[in-house]
N, C-alpha and C positions, 0 to 999 in steps of 0.2 A: 793222438787219438787212435784207439784200437779199431781195426777193420773187422767186419765190414760196416760201412756207414748205413744208418737207417735213413731212407729217403722217401720222398713223396713227390707226386706230380700234381700240380694245381692247375686245373683246366685240361680235361682229357677229350677235347674235340678232335678234329681231323688230325692235327699234328701232335697234340699232347699224348694221344694214345701210343704214338711211336716212341715218345720219350719213356713211357711206362714199359714198353716192350724191351727197350735197350737196358734200362735199369734192372729189370727182372732177370736179364741174362748175365749180368755182371757178378763176378765172384767177390768183388770188393764192395758190393752194396746190396742192401736188402730193400726191395720195394715194399714199404710198410703200408702205405695208403695212397689212394687217389682222391682228389677233391674236385667236385664240379657242382655248380648250382643246378644242373640238370640231374636230379637224383637217379633217374632210370639209367642214364648214360654212365654215371659214376659207378653204380652197382654192376652194370654190364662189364665195364672195363676192369673193375676191381676183381670180379669173379674170374675173368679171363686170365688175370695174372696173379691170382691168389693173394690179393691185397684188400685191406679194409676200404670201404667206400664211405666218404663223408660229403655232406653238402656245404658245410662251412669250413673253409680252410683254416680258420682260427682254432678248430678242434685239434689241429696238428701240433700246436705249440707245446713244447716240452716233451714231444714224443718222437721227433725226427731231428736228424743232424743237418740235413740239407734238402732243398726242394727245387724242382724245375717249375718255373712260373710260365705257363703257356696259355695265358688268358688274353682277351683283346687288349690292344695297346693302351687304350684309355684307362685300363685298370692296372697296368704294370706297376705304377708307383704305389698305389694303395696296398696291393698284395705284397710286393717285394719289400717295401719299407716295414710293414708289420712283421714279416718274417725275420728280417735283419734285426729289428728291435727285440725280437724274442729268441735271439741266438741261433738262427737258422742260416746256413750258407745258402746262397741263391744263384741259380743259373736262370736269368730272365731272357726270354726270347727277344729278338731284335724287332724294332729299335728299342733301346733301353727304356725310354718313355717317349711321350709326344711333346714334351716341354723341357727346355734346357734347365730351368731351375730345379724341377723335380729330379731330373737326371743327376745333376750335381749333388742333390740331397742324398740320393741313393749311395753315391760314392762316399760322401761324408759319413753316412750311417755305417757303411761297411768298414770304414777306418775306425770309427768310434767303438764299434762292437767287435772289431777284429774278426770279421767274417769275410769269407771269399765271395766276391761279386763277379760273376762272369756273364758276358752278353752273348747271345746265340747268333753270332754272325757265322753261319754254318759253312760258308764257302772257304773260310780259313782252314778248315779241317779236311778238305778234299786232298787226295794224293797229288793231283795236278798242281795245286797251289804250293804245296811243299816243294815240288820239283821246280816250279817257277821261281821261288825265292832263291834257289841255289844258282839261278842263271842271271837274274836281274841285278845290274850293278848301278847304272846311272840313267834312269829313264828321262828322256827329254820331251817325248810326245807319246801320249796314250790315247787310243780310240777304243771305246767300250760300248758294246750293244747287248742289251738284255731285253728281249721281247717275248711275249707269250699271249695265248688266247685269253679272252675274258673269263674270269671266274668270280662269282659273287663273294667268295671267301677272301678276306683281307681288305675289303673295300671300306673298312672303317677309317682308313687313312688313304692318302693319295699315293700315286705310283712312286713318288720319291721315297716315302717311308716304307712302302710295300716292297718294291723291287730294287730301285736305284741304290738304296742304302747299302746293299750287298757290295756293289762295285765301289761305292764311295769308301767304305771301310777298307777294302782291299787296296785301292789306289793310295789312300792316305798312309797305309802301312808300308807301301812300296816306295813312295816318294819321301825321302828324308828331308823335308823342308816345309815351312809354314805355308798355309793357303793364304794368298794375299788378294785374290779377286775372283769374281765369277759372274757369269751372266747366264740366264736360263729363259726358256720359253716352253709353253705346254698348254694343254687344254683339257677340260672334261669332255668326254664323249658319251659315255653310258652312265657312269656314277656321278655324284654331285661334285667330286673333286677331280684333279688332273688324272687322266688315264694314260696320257702319253706326254713325255717331256724330254727335253735335251738340255744339257748344261755344259758350259765351257769353264773349266777351272784353271787358274793360274797360280803357280807356286813361286816362292821366293828364289828358288834356284833356277828359274826359267822354264821349268817343265810345264807343259800344257796338257790338259786331259779333257777330251770330249766324251761325254757320257750320254747315251740314249737309253731310255727305258719306256716300255710300252706294255700294257696289259690288255690291249684290244687288237692284237695282231692275229693274222691267220695261221701263223706257225710259231714254234718255239725256237729261239736262237739265243745262245749265250757265247759271245766271242769277245776277245780283247786283242788289240795289237799294240805292241810296245816297241818304240824306236829309241835306240841308244847310239852313242858314237860307234860307228862301224858294225852295228848289230840291229837286226829286225826280228822280233819274236811275235809269232801269232799263236794264240791259244783258243782252242775250241773246247769249251767246258762240257758240251754235250757229248762230243766224241772222245773226250779225255785225251786230246792230242796236242802236242806242242811242236811247232816247226820253227827252227832257228836258222836264220841266214846271217852269215858273218863275212865281212870283208877279208879276203885271203891275202896272203903275202905276195902271191904271184899276180900276173896280169893276163887276162884273156886276150886283149888287144891293147895297143898303145893307149894309155890313159884310162883304160877300163879294167878295174881290178877283178880278179877271180873271186867268185862267191862260193863259200863253203856252206853247204846245206845239211841240216840234220833234223830228222823228224822222228819223234818217239811217241809211243802210245803208253799211257799210264793206267794203272789199276785204280779206279775211283775209290774202291773200298767202301766202307760204311762211314760216311762223314759224321752222321749223328752219333753213332757209337763212339767214334773218336772224340767228338766234342764232349760227350758226357763222361767218358773215361778221363779226359783231360781235366774236367771239372773235379772229379773225385780225386785225381792225383794231386791237384793244386791244394785241396783241403788236407789230404793226408801228409803232404810234403810241406805244408805251410808256406807256399810260394805264390807268386803272382800268376794268375791264369793267363793263358795264351791271348785271350780277348778279354781284357780287364774292363772294369766299369769306366775307367778313364778313356779307354779306346772307344767304348760305346758313346761317351759324351762327345768325343772328338768327331765321330761319324754323324751323330745327331746334330751337332753344331753346323757342320757343313750342309746337312740336309735342310735345316731350318733356314740357312742363308739362301739356299736354292729356292725354298718356298717364298721367301721375301722377294726374290727376283721374279718369280712366277707371278706374284700378286702385282708387281709393278708392270709386268708385261701385259697382264689381263686388263689393267687400268688403261694402258696405252691403247689396247685394242678397242676398249669401250669408247674412249675419246675419239679414236679414228672413225669408228662407226657413226658416232654422233655427228661428227663434222661432215661425213659423206652424206648422211641422211639430210642434214641441213642444206648442203650444197645442191642436192637433187630434188628438194621439195619445190612444188610449184609456186611461182611468184604470186603474191597477193597484192591487190590494189589498195 
């Protein structure tokens, strides 16, 4: 395929407009059009980046090589599948879909039509994660926290598919072993679905991962701690800093090893620009993208298993409440 690629962004809301900005700045791509059901917004963003504005994404068929799908999660499958069937390479925002069967169907369609399908797990493209991959060897225990203040945007799904899925995808890519068990608890607070949750994952190689995600906190915090034989790595994604503690060869005191400490700051760079550039390169090079459709399915499968555990936990809470109310109700003659 000759460069530059003709590209479009489908859905130019809060995040989609940034996709349009990054594509417009690439030498290897032309931002041909933007699509949004909000006609005024489509025209505003299209004018800003000198691209055509359409209200129906199907008007793009036959006119673009690739598209970024940045619509609400419930529409991911309908939009992405139609694009793939019409020969368009797709970068779909995370999660790949909200249903396992439709997610697998997207992978099947990308294979059938020989189109690149990339999933927008943005954290994979940050500079600090690239550095982390060079350090991690055999994680045995992982503790991850991702909390943020409440924002109405993104609440069409629960906190698992909204926030936790970022860390799920990263942890699944770091731990080279199947997921064999999990347990989760959480609760809705402001939205109709879970706004805060914690999950404990167990892998076949013995690794345990504890993941906490909240979108109703008073502050923003994104941290991860990874423990390996003789090594402890702590990552602050906000400060873009990694501190590594390793068991040294010498001893501080009898029976107490010396600890070698190393702390480094990393340039975050532009993760979205890297993600889109990687997508374009995968198309031009005819290679598997960094975050493939299969990776997206893997992360979604884990997220849906967590959701099943959450439903079981909520049912347990309801039954416990029912028993307590019945035990404390006044006796009747």
